[in-house]
C-alpha positions, -999 to +999 in steps of 0.1 A: -358-826+464-346-810+432-331-776+436-329-769+399-359-761+377-367-790+355-379-767+327-359-770+295-345-735+298-335-711+325-340-674+322-312-650+330-305-615+319-278-607+294-293-578+274-328-566+270-344-547+242-369-520+249-387-511+217-418-493+204-443-516+188-474-504+170-476-469+184-462-456+217-464-486+240-433-501+255-427-538+255-398-557+270-381-580+246-378-617+252-347-621+273-321-644+261-328-679+274-297-697+285-297-733+296-288-736+332-259-758+324-244-731+302-246-702+326-211-693+334-199-657+331-223-629+341-224-600+316-229-563+322-266-554+329-271-529+301-304-522+283-304-515+246-332-491+238-344-486+203-371-460+195-388-465+162-379-431+148-351-415+129-332-410+161-303-432+171-308-459+196-297-450+231-279-473+256-291-470+291-280-487+323-306-506+343-305-490+377-335-488+399-372-496+396-379-482+362-363-477+329-376-454+302-371-440+267-372-403+262-388-388+232-391-351+231-403-340+265-421-372+272-407-400+294-421-434+288-417-455+319-414-492+315-422-501+351-426-478+381-450-471+409-482-455+398-471-419+402-475-410+365-500-421+339-493-455+324-486-457+287-516-473+270-506-505+252-517-510+216-503-545+212-508-572+238-481-581+263-474-619+262-469-641+292-432-644+280-429-606+284-441-610+320-416-638+326-388-618+311-397-589+334-390-610+364-359-625+349-345-590+343-338-589+380-309-614+376-276-597+386-240-608+390-230-613+426-209-581+427-241-561+420-262-577+448-276-552+472-296-551+504-329-532+506-346-528+540-381-515+546-397-508+579-430-495+592-438-478+626-468-464+644-469-426+650-487-415+681-493-384+702-471-384+732-497-369+755-527-391+746-511-421+729-537-417+702-526-425+665-514-396+644-540-380+622-535-375+585-531-337+592-502-344+616-486-368+592-489-342+564-472-317+587-444-343+594-439-351+557-437-314+548-413-308+576-389-335+565-391-324+529-383-288+538-355-295+563-338-324+547-344-318+510-368-346+501-391-345+470-428-346+478-451-374+464-486-361+459-520-378+452-542-349+440-536-321+465-526-345+493-490-353+503-487-390+506-449-396+506-414-385+500-385-395+477-348-388+480-325-406+456-333-443+459-350-439+493-387-433+497-411-427+526-447-438+522-479-442+542-496-475+549-534-474+551-537-465+588-508-439+587-480-464+595-449-446+585-426-466+562-391-461+550-381-480+519-344-479+520-320-476+491-302-507+478-269-507+497-239-530+498-233-537+535-253-539+567-233-510+581-249-488+554-283-503+562-280-494+598-266-459+590-296-453+568-320-464+595-303-441+620-303-411+596-340-416+589-349-418+626-329-387+633-347-368+606-381-380+618-374-371+654-360-337+645-394-328+632-417-347+655-401-336+688-416-301+681-450-317+674-454-339+705-453-370+683-435-403+689-430-435+670-436-470+683-416-501+671-441-530+674-459-554+651-495-547+660-513-516+673-514-525+711-541-501+724-565-487+698-594-503+679-601-501+641-625-472+647-597-452+662-574-455+633-573-427+606-576-437+570-550-423+546-562-404+515-548-429+490-571-442+463-558-478+463-565-481+500-601-472+495-605-500+470-587-525+493-607-514+523-640-522+505-627-555+491-609-570+522-641-580+542-652-601+512-622-624+512-612-627+549-620-617+584-588-600+593-579-579+562-588-546+578-566-554+608-538-561+584-542-528+566-547-505+596-531-521+626-499-540+616-463-530+611-435-551+596-398-550+587-387-567+556-355-572+535-352-573+498-324-594+482-310-601+447-304-633+428-279-643+400-301-665+379-334-684+378-317-713+396-303-690+423-338-674+427-354-708+432-328-718+459-332-686+478-370-686+475-372-722+489-348-714+518-367-682+526-401-699+527-388-728+548-372-705+573-398-677+574-415-692+605-382-690+623-378-653+614-414-648+626-405-664+659-372-645+664-389-612+657-423-619+673-433-585+688-471-581+687-488-597+718-513-570+726-547-560+711-568-531+725-550-530+758-548-567+766-528-598+757-542-613+725-530-649+729-503-645+703-467-637+702-470-624+666-506-613+661-494-596+629-483-629+615-516-646+625-536-619+608-521-629+574-536-664+577-571-649+572-566-618+552-569-630+517-556-665+510-557-660+473-527-637+476-509-648+509-493-679+523-465-703+520-467-710+482-461-748+482-457-748+444-423-731+449-410-765+460-422-783+428-395-795+404-411-774+376-409-741+396-393-711+380-401-676+368-428-689+345-446-707+373-447-676+395-461-657+366-489-683+362-497-679+399-497-641+397-519-641+366-546-658+386-544-636+417-575-613+417-565-577+409-572-547+431-570-518+406-557-503+374-541-468+375-552-445+347-554-407+343-540-403+378-569-423+393-573-458+407-600-478+389-616-506+409-609-540+392-614-562+422-622-598+415-608-598+380-575-613+370-545-601+352-550-631+328-583-614+318-564-581+315-539-597+291-568-606+269-583-571+270-613-585+290-615-562+321-650-549+324-637-519+344-616-508+313-631-527+284-608-535+255-578-519+272-545-538+274-519-539+302-485-523+303-455-535+323-463-507+346-497-524+353-478-557+358-454-542+384-483-526+402-502-560+403-471-577+417-471-553+447-507-565+456-496-601+462-486-608+498-470-643+503-444-649+531-417-645+504-426-624+474-409-624+440-405-592+420-372-584+403-358-594+437-370-615+466-387-600+496-386-617+531-419-607+547-423-627+579-411-604+607-429-580+630-419-544+633-396-536+662-371-512+678-341-499+658-316-526+667-339-553+653-344-532+621-307-539+615-308-575+627-334-588+602-313-579+571-283-594+589-302-627+594-312-631+558-280-617+542-259-642+563-281-671+551-288-662+515-258-642+503-233-668+514-232-699+492-220-723+520-248-712+545-274-712+517-265-748+508-266-759+544-300-744+548-313-762+517-298-795+530-313-789+564-348-783+551-347-806+521-369-833+537-394-808+554-428-816+540-454-791+528-475-801+558-446-794+582-439-760+567-476-751+569-478-764+605-449-741+615-466-712+597-498-717+616-484-724+651-454-701+654-475-669+657-489-684+690-460-705+704-429-690+688-397-708+695-415-732+718-433-747+688-428-785+688-410-797+656-401-833+650-382-846+680-376-812+697-385-775+696-382-750+668-358-732+691-332-759+685-335-755+647-333-717+652-300-720+671-284-738+641-299-713+616-287-682+635-252-698+636-253-703+599-263-667+594-234-656+616-210-678+597-222-664+564-217-628+576-182-636+588-173-650+554-185-618+537-157-601+554-174-568+563-174-573+601-213-575+601-219-603+625-225-580+655-258-570+639-271-605+649-266-599+686-303-592+691-314-626+677-285-645+692-298-635+726-333-646+716-322-681+706-299-684+736-327-678+761-356-691+740-375-660+750-390-639+721-394-601+723-432-606+727-427-628+757-405-601+773-433-576+768-458-600+783-436-604+813-434-566+818-472-563+813-479-589+840-452-575+863-440-539+867-465-525+841-494-536+863-513-551+834-514-518+814-501-516+778-495-479+780-458-483+791-451-501+759-453-468+741-422-457+761-405-491+761-405-493+723-403-456+715-378-448+687 
């Protein structure tokens, strides 16, 4: 299996030009194409910005999700979440611009960071019922006032918080998500998680609210879940039943933890993408933690993972084309161009564009905004509406794990950092999985949510593969030299015993819990 893209050129960032073209729109330049064989020394990641005016060009460091060019009091944002109006393009983006946007994520190894995101269910301690939006708003306002976070508003509704490079946001059913800052070590990751949970608990303990670390809502039905006042979720809620039977469950009743990791070059991205996809079912098994639905066992160890198999298969799954010899940034762009859109954000409102493609948008052929052309802001927003097991933006997201208690929030990034940020472990993973077929990878994806580490694989069980993989992760962490391998203790115990977190919960349910799920709210309380 080839591990290097067979395209004639490999994209990697040396310097990028952000310039005005025909009016006020912002277009990324074509990033220097460097043949893979010639990529040697990384260069500084600076962005050269030239505004078509009499003013001097400014040089700005790329740092964070968006880069912009100031002109007077206006800030033009090249790519950021839809919190401000997008700049209206007057000259079409090209596919190469979209490829260059992804390639702009390439970073030298010393600038690689770890970003961890986790979701959790808020509930009333007295009734176990989900938090209402009014309670969530009180919590967000309380955190903002006590701990100096900036409020994120949609209309007159508070929908999130920002502080530096951290953000707190709401999933459709009120799941409370921390998107952590990019940090250098797992010690910083765990410190960030602990600080966040301290701040949340400092406010919620006065409200009679707790938070549950689990992958699927164990007690309440869809009708019991509040809907958050976010425009994009209303569009998704109406669209989901048209494309799958479990999309509303995904939106309103699941929680995950994921880790976001960097790459050096297109070749490095390809290797990490393939390793991540091949091993994602093992991560699903190790972190399986969603065995209950509406008060009873649901037949799965990771109901959350199973739900993604019938949410919207146009935008989810194992992406077999990633293993093609021709795969690279361009092929991912081709895939994303054909994924149906959800929305376009204009004038601080979400416009329903469901069923239309970004390829149509590039040609100015969206009936919802006829004749209008996309910006890179639109492209970034679209990339966030694609949900494969590993997702490419300007970094790679590992998306296969259930939400869980705080120790496992530190264990998931430890697992993936040990495997993907150490060259020796990464190569051993690629060697180990090189002859796995697309059918075998899909079989694991389909069966692991139900059978976990006991899933038969070749001449043994997935548990035996997982033992080797966890050892590779541990070796990789030890070679990093930051004394981080202790964060793997949670998963080391899982592979040693072969018992997933979900199976431990089922044992409690059938034993001392007397077949009631209510005690899980205390067992997995943050």
